[in-house]
GUNU-439866 format. One line per field, with one value per residue (C-alpha): x, y, z; residue in one letter. Coordinates in Angstrom, 3 decimals. Layout:
east <- c(X;...)
north <- c(Y;...)
up <- c(Z;...)
type <- c(A;...)
//
This chain:
east <- c(-13.145;-10.118;-10.160;-10.399;-8.365;-9.526;-5.619;-6.915;-7.560;-4.169;-0.852;1.783;3.924;0.656;-1.062;2.513;2.873;-1.042;-0.348;3.484;1.608;-0.897;1.114;4.099;4.246;5.056;7.772;7.444;10.263;8.886;9.670;9.683;9.870;6.640;8.430;9.207;5.751;6.052;8.863;7.543;3.774;6.212;7.974;4.071;2.686;6.135;4.898;2.591;0.235;-0.803;-0.298;-3.222;-4.888;-5.405;-3.124;-2.747;0.834;1.366;2.482;-0.074;-1.349;0.035;-0.934;-0.182;-3.669;-5.118;-2.894;-3.467;-7.625;-6.947;-4.808;-7.367;-10.043;-7.627;-7.209;-10.748)
north <- c(-11.774;-9.254;-5.666;-2.871;0.312;3.789;5.012;8.723;9.719;7.654;8.651;6.864;5.097;3.842;2.574;0.997;-0.740;-2.295;-3.600;-4.819;-6.380;-7.999;-9.280;-10.396;-12.805;-10.631;-9.636;-5.617;-3.180;-1.197;1.245;3.746;7.517;9.309;11.487;8.072;6.798;5.675;3.398;1.675;1.196;0.876;-2.246;-3.399;-3.503;-5.490;-8.794;-11.069;-11.273;-7.385;-7.893;-10.593;-8.041;-5.063;-2.928;0.231;1.814;4.835;6.907;9.382;9.824;13.339;11.744;8.497;8.526;8.423;5.504;3.650;3.992;2.701;-0.156;-0.665;-1.302;-3.242;-6.113;-6.308)
up <- c(8.790;7.231;8.598;5.729;6.570;5.030;4.429;3.959;7.277;8.690;8.901;6.913;9.373;10.723;7.255;6.560;9.453;8.967;5.472;6.536;9.119;7.406;4.502;6.664;4.017;1.287;3.253;2.665;2.558;5.308;7.485;4.571;4.816;3.731;0.801;-1.152;-0.589;-4.695;-3.908;-1.522;-3.504;-6.696;-4.562;-3.703;-7.120;-8.343;-6.059;-7.560;-5.564;-5.347;-9.017;-9.222;-7.505;-9.747;-7.659;-9.323;-10.419;-8.060;-11.155;-11.891;-8.126;-6.790;-3.047;-0.905;0.587;-3.105;-4.308;-1.347;-1.354;-4.670;-3.660;-0.877;-3.104;-5.432;-2.864;-1.316)
type <- c(M;T;Q;I;Y;D;P;R;N;M;E;W;S;Y;W;T;A;L;I;A;E;Q;Y;E;A;Q;Q;L;T;W;P;V;P;E;E;K;W;Q;D;F;A;L;S;V;C;S;I;A;L;F;N;N;Y;G;V;P;S;P;I;G;F;D;R;W;Q;D;W;A;F;A;Y;T;N;A;V;N)
//
Protein backbone atom coordinates (compact mmCIF):
# COMPACT_ATOMS: atom_id res chain seq x y z
CA MET A 1 0.00 0.00 0.00
CA THR A 2 1.36 3.40 -0.96
CA GLN A 3 1.61 6.01 1.78
CA ILE A 4 -0.19 9.25 0.88
CA TYR A 5 1.40 12.40 2.26
CA ASP A 6 -0.43 15.69 2.78
CA PRO A 7 2.18 18.37 2.02
CA ARG A 8 0.17 21.27 3.41
CA ASN A 9 1.61 20.84 6.90
CA MET A 10 5.13 19.73 5.95
CA GLU A 11 8.45 21.44 5.58
CA TRP A 12 9.70 21.73 2.00
CA SER A 13 12.85 19.69 2.65
CA TYR A 14 10.88 16.85 4.25
CA TRP A 15 8.29 16.68 1.49
CA THR A 16 10.84 16.71 -1.34
CA ALA A 17 12.87 14.02 0.42
CA LEU A 18 9.78 11.81 0.60
CA ILE A 19 8.96 12.36 -3.06
CA ALA A 20 12.56 11.79 -4.17
CA GLU A 21 12.61 8.52 -2.23
CA GLN A 22 9.18 7.40 -3.40
CA TYR A 23 10.07 8.04 -7.05
CA GLU A 24 13.77 7.18 -6.89
CA ALA A 25 13.69 5.59 -10.35
CA GLN A 26 12.77 8.96 -11.88
CA GLN A 27 16.00 10.51 -10.51
CA LEU A 28 14.41 13.74 -9.35
CA THR A 29 16.80 16.63 -8.80
CA TRP A 30 17.06 16.91 -5.05
CA PRO A 31 17.71 18.70 -2.71
CA VAL A 32 16.32 21.95 -4.06
CA PRO A 33 16.07 25.15 -1.99
CA GLU A 34 12.50 26.12 -1.15
CA GLU A 35 12.77 29.41 -3.04
CA LYS A 36 13.28 27.36 -6.23
CA TRP A 37 10.21 25.21 -5.70
CA GLN A 38 8.77 26.10 -9.12
CA ASP A 39 11.96 24.86 -10.82
CA PHE A 40 11.58 21.55 -8.98
CA ALA A 41 7.89 21.37 -9.89
CA LEU A 42 8.62 22.09 -13.56
CA SER A 43 11.25 19.34 -13.61
CA VAL A 44 8.70 16.93 -12.12
CA CYS A 45 6.15 17.93 -14.77
CA SER A 46 8.68 17.26 -17.54
CA ILE A 47 8.92 13.56 -16.61
CA ALA A 48 6.55 11.42 -18.68
CA LEU A 49 5.32 9.41 -15.68
CA PHE A 50 4.08 12.51 -13.88
CA ASN A 51 2.77 14.03 -17.09
CA ASN A 52 0.69 10.87 -17.62
CA TYR A 53 -0.71 11.24 -14.09
CA GLY A 54 -1.87 14.75 -14.96
CA VAL A 55 0.38 16.57 -12.49
CA PRO A 56 -0.39 20.27 -12.96
CA SER A 57 2.12 22.92 -13.92
CA PRO A 58 3.24 25.05 -10.98
CA ILE A 59 2.43 28.19 -12.97
CA GLY A 60 -0.51 29.84 -11.29
CA PHE A 61 0.23 28.43 -7.84
CA ASP A 62 1.46 30.97 -5.29
CA ARG A 63 2.67 28.46 -2.72
CA TRP A 64 4.50 25.20 -3.12
CA GLN A 65 2.09 23.56 -0.64
CA ASP A 66 -0.86 24.24 -2.93
CA TRP A 67 0.93 22.83 -5.96
CA ALA A 68 2.17 19.84 -3.96
CA PHE A 69 -1.39 19.12 -2.78
CA ALA A 70 -2.58 19.18 -6.41
CA TYR A 71 0.38 16.92 -7.32
CA THR A 72 -0.61 14.48 -4.56
CA ASN A 73 -4.20 14.37 -5.80
CA ALA A 74 -3.00 13.72 -9.36
CA VAL A 75 -0.67 10.82 -8.56
CA ASN A 76 -3.04 9.13 -6.13
